[in-house]
N, C-alpha and C positions, 0 to 999 in steps of 0.2 A: 374218370370214367372206367367202367369195370371191364369193357371189353376193348382191346387195342384195334384201331381202325384198320391199320395195315402194317405190313412187315416188308423186309428186303426180298422176301419170297414172291411178293405180288408184282414185282416189276423185274425185268430182265437185268442181271448182273453186269450183262456186258454193254450195259447203257449208262455208265457211271454218272454222266451229267444229267441225265434224266432223273435218276435217283437223287442226285444232289439237289435238284430243282424241287423235288416233291418234299424232301426233308424240310426245305425252306418253306414251302406252300402250307404245308400241315402243322407247321411250328407257330404255336400262338393262338391257334383257333381254338374256340371254345367248344366245338362240336355239339352244340346246342341242338341241331336237327338229329343228329344221331342219337342224343339222349332221350329225344322225344319218341324216337321210332322204339328205342329200348324199353321206355315204359309201356308203350301200347304192347309191343311183342311180349314182354314178361307178363303182363296181365292176361294175355290171350294163351300164356303158356306154350309159345313156339319153342322148338327145340334151339339150343344156343348156336347151332351152325346157321340156322336159317335167321336168326336174330342178328348174327354178325355179318352176314350176307346183306341184309337190308340196311343196316348200319353203315356199312363200307359202300354202299350203292348211294345212298343220300349225300355222304360226304364227297365221294367221287363227283358226283354232278355238281353239288354246290361249288366245290373248289375249282372244278373246270369253267364254271360259268364267271367265277373271281378272275381267273386267268383272263378269260376273254374279254369280260367286261373293262378290266382294267387297261387292257390294250385298246379296245375301241374308244373309250372315254379318254384315253392318254393320262391316266390317273398316275401321279408318281409315287403315291404311297399307298401301302395295304399293311394293316396292324402296326402302324407305326414304324414300318421299314420300307425300303425302296421296293417299288413294284417290280414283280419278277421279270416283266418285258423289259424293263431298263437293266436289271442286273445280268440276265441271261442273253437277251434279245428278243424282239417281237416274234421271230420265227420260232424260236424255242418255246415260247409262250403258247403260240397256236398250237404246235405239235404236242406239247404237254396236255393241254387241255383236251385236244382230240383223243389223244391216247387213253386218257381217264374214261371218256366217253365210250370208247371202243372197249375197254375193259369191263365197263358195266354192263355192255350187252352180252359179252362173252360169258361172263359170270352168271348172269341171270338165265341165259338160255341153257346153261348146264344144269341150273336147278330145276328146269322142266315145268314151270308153271307159265304158260303161254299168256294167260291173261295178265300176269304180272309183267312179262316182257312188253306186252302191247301197251299198257297203262304207263309204263316207265318212258317207252318211247314217245308216247303222247305228251307226256310231261316235258321232255325235253324239246320236243316240238314246240310247245307252248312257250319255253323259256327263250327260244330263238325267235319266235313271232313278237314276243315282248320286248326283244332287244332291238329289233327292227322299228318297232313303233316308238321306242324311246328314242332311237338316234334320230328319228324324223321330226321330233319336237324340240331338238336341241337349237336354242336361240330363239324359240316361241315364247315370249313372255305374256302372252294372253290366253295360254293352254288352261283348260278348265279343271277342276278336281275330278269331275266324272271321267274326263279323258284320261288322267293319270290312274284313277281306279282301274280303269280297263287295262292298262298296261301293267299295273302292279298285282292285277289277278293272274296274268298271264305268267309274270316273272317271281314275284315273293310268293304269293299266295299258293302258287302251283306246287312249290316245295313243301309248304306246310299241309297242304291236302294230301300229298303223297306220305308223308310221315305217318298221318292219322289212318289213311286207308291200305297202304300197302301191307301192313302187318295181317289185317283181315283177309286181304286177298291171297296172301302166303298160305294162310289158314284154310283157304277156300271156303271163306265165308261170304256170300253174295247176297245176303240180304238186302233188298233195295232200300228200305227205309233207314237202315243204318248208315248205308254208304251217303244216301242224300244228307242226312244229318252230319256226317263227317265233312262231307263237301262244304256244307254251309259254315260249319264251325273253322274249318281250315282256312276258308276264303277271309272270314273276320280275322282270324289270328295273323293272317298275311297281312292285311290292311293295317292292323293295330301295329305290327312291327315295322312296317315301312312307314307309317306315318311318324312313329316315334323317332325312328332313324333320320327321318328328314328334319325332325326338329333339332336333332344334335348339331345339324348345320348351322341353326341359329343359336347356338350354345344353351339350348333348353333341356335340363336334366342331363347334361352332358358330363355325366360323372367319370367317364374315361378320358376326359380331356382330348376329344377328338379335333382335329383341325376344323376351323369354323368357315362358312360360307365357300366351301370347296364346289358345291354344285352351282351356285349363283356365279362364281368366277368362271365356271366352265360353260356359262351361258345354259344351264339347266335349271328350269324353275321347278321345284320339287313340290309335293303335296302341300306342306305348310305355306310354301312361297305363294302358291296359286290361291290359297285361301287368303293370304294377306292381300293379293291383288284383287279379290272379287269385288271390292267396292271402291277401289281407287280410279283415279283418272289416268288418261293415258300419259299425261305428262309425270304423275307419281310413279307409275309403272316403269317408265323410261328411266327414272331417277334410282328407282330400287335396282333395276338391271344394272346400272354403273355403280352400284355400292361396292366398296371394298372393305368396309368394316360395319360393326353393328351399329355404330353411331350414325352412320349414314343410312343404314336401312331404318333406324328409328325416325330419322328426319323424313324420309321419302314417304313413311306411313302416317305421319302426323305426330310424331313425338313417341317416347318410351312408353307412356301411359296407354296410348292408342294401340301400340305393339302389344301390351300385357293384356288389353282388352280383348284382341283378336284370339291370343293364346287361350284366354279362358274359354272363349266360344269354341275354339278348336277342340280343347279339352272336354267340353260339355258334348260336342258332337260325337266324340269317340266314347264317352261314358255311356251313350245311348246305345253303340255298337257293342258294348260290353254287356249291357243290360240284355240285349237280343241273344248274345252269346251264352248267357247264363240261362235264358229260357230254353234254348236248343240243348243245353246241357241236361236239363231235367227230362227233355223227351228222350234224349240218348239214354240216361239212366233207365227210363222205363223200358226201352227196347232191349238194353243189354241185360238187365236184371241184376240180382244181388251181388254176383260177382264183380260188378263194375265199380263198386262203391269207392275203392281205393284209387282207381284211374279217374273217375268224375272229380274226386276231391283234389287230385292233382292238376287236372285239366282246369279247375276253377281258378287255380293260382297263376296261371300262365298270363292273363292281362296284366296282372301286377309286374310280371317280369318283363314282358314284352313291350308294354306301352309306357308304365310308369317307370320302368327300369328299375325296380325294387331289387335289392341284392338279396333280401330274405322275405320273399312272398309269403 
């Protein structure tokens, strides 16, 4: 990444344990959201200081949400290492997450763009609402994909929408048509990323070798799980809920061939989303004009990266 997200000057030196926790927290993260912000900001020719502020903002918010989510979900691993609520304590994880969110508001208010502050606060509120809703469906193996889409729009997609819109707001570009298109594009990117992430739980395109069936074992039915259950009997769904390995999942859904057929249908559903996304990009290109060519070309590659998990889109 061209711009470093944070330094030891960003946090009080008299809180060494907090700094140590943040070193662990930010180590190993890909910084994808910050890179997306950087891409948009540089296309709009924002000053480097503004670009850095936006990149830092999204990484602070995202990582604060990881600290809180892992604790709420009692997840024991994050990025292949012990979750920080286990390593440091639940109390430290909460305080560290809260402090990141507080720093976001302090930093943005100093920037002086009240609309940006308001939008960021709104996004954080959406994240928290999404977490409440997600927690309410733990143990519900009859949840629908539509219900999960609503949650993912509040959680995952809100971050993507912010990445696309915040640089325009920082530039004080409030063109309504542009922002409506950015909202729709961000929503689709968030859905694609979340659905792809949910597929990893079933070891689909799991190139990073993440632990499988973590959601299912935590009594959480993710988006692909809900899609699998959409035409199963109550008995089959209960069998799926009790699965501890993929062979048991295959048995519950009617065999490995039936599983692969459902996966193909799920991919097809998301191909349709990608087609809609491409259509929106054409409209966005018309709104932004000739200077947007490089930005649109890079935006077109995002579904390959986010859904198909291609390393070289």
